[in-house]
N, C-alpha and C positions, 0 to 999 in steps of 0.2 A: 793543608794548602791555604786555608783562610788565614791562619796565623802568619804564614810566610808572606802572604800578599797584604798583610795588615787590614784584612777585611773584617776581622773580629776584634772589637775593642778589648783592651786589657781587663777592665772590670768583668766582662762576660767570661773571659778565660779564667780569671781568679774565682769567680763564682762556681764555674764548672769544676775546678780543682778542689774547692771546699766541699762541694756536693759529693765528689768521689770519695773524699776522706770521711764524709759523714754517711756513707752508704750502709754502715752498720746500724744506723738509727732508722727504725720503722715507726709508723704513726702510733702504734700501740705502746711504744716505749716512752713517748713524750707525755708528760703529765702536766695539766694546767693547774697551777696553785693559786692564782689570783687572776683578775681580769686580763692583765697584760704580762703575766709572768708564767713561764713554762719551765719545767724541770726536764733536763736531758741527761741521760746517763753518760758516764765517761766510757771511752772505748776500752781502756785497759782495765778498769775496775767498775763493773756495773753497779756496785753499791754506792759509788760516788755519783752524786747528781749535781749538775751545774744549772744555776738559775739564769735563764735568759729573759731579760726585761725588753719586751718589744717596744714599749713606749719610750724607754731611755736609749735603746740600741746598745745595751751592754750585756755581757755574760760574765759569770763569776769564775770562769776558767782563766788561766794565766794570760792567754792572748786577749780574750775579751775584756779582762780587767784593765788592760793597757790601752783599750780603745780600738783594738783591731776587730774587724769583722771575722768571726771564727766559724768553725765547722758546726758548732752547736746552734748558732744563730741561723746558719744556712739550712740546717735540718728543720728548724722551726718554720722558717720561711717556706720551705718546700712542702712540708706536711700540714701546716696549720693555717696557711693563708687560704682564704676561700670564702 
């Protein structure tokens, strides 16, 4: 109903969508490799890790490399911000 009545801004809806897509990522799957770089596993192949740079706002996945905010970045935001 919030969406139908435009009470929820589109970025909030998009973040919710990405967090659902990233629901396979748990805090113990995220590895910090540097001060602002985190490694997040691929959903389809857990041996593939994507590098999320918090300082640059980039991810090494296909979407993140194009500048989009991706599910890997959403997972880091959800689990590692604090």
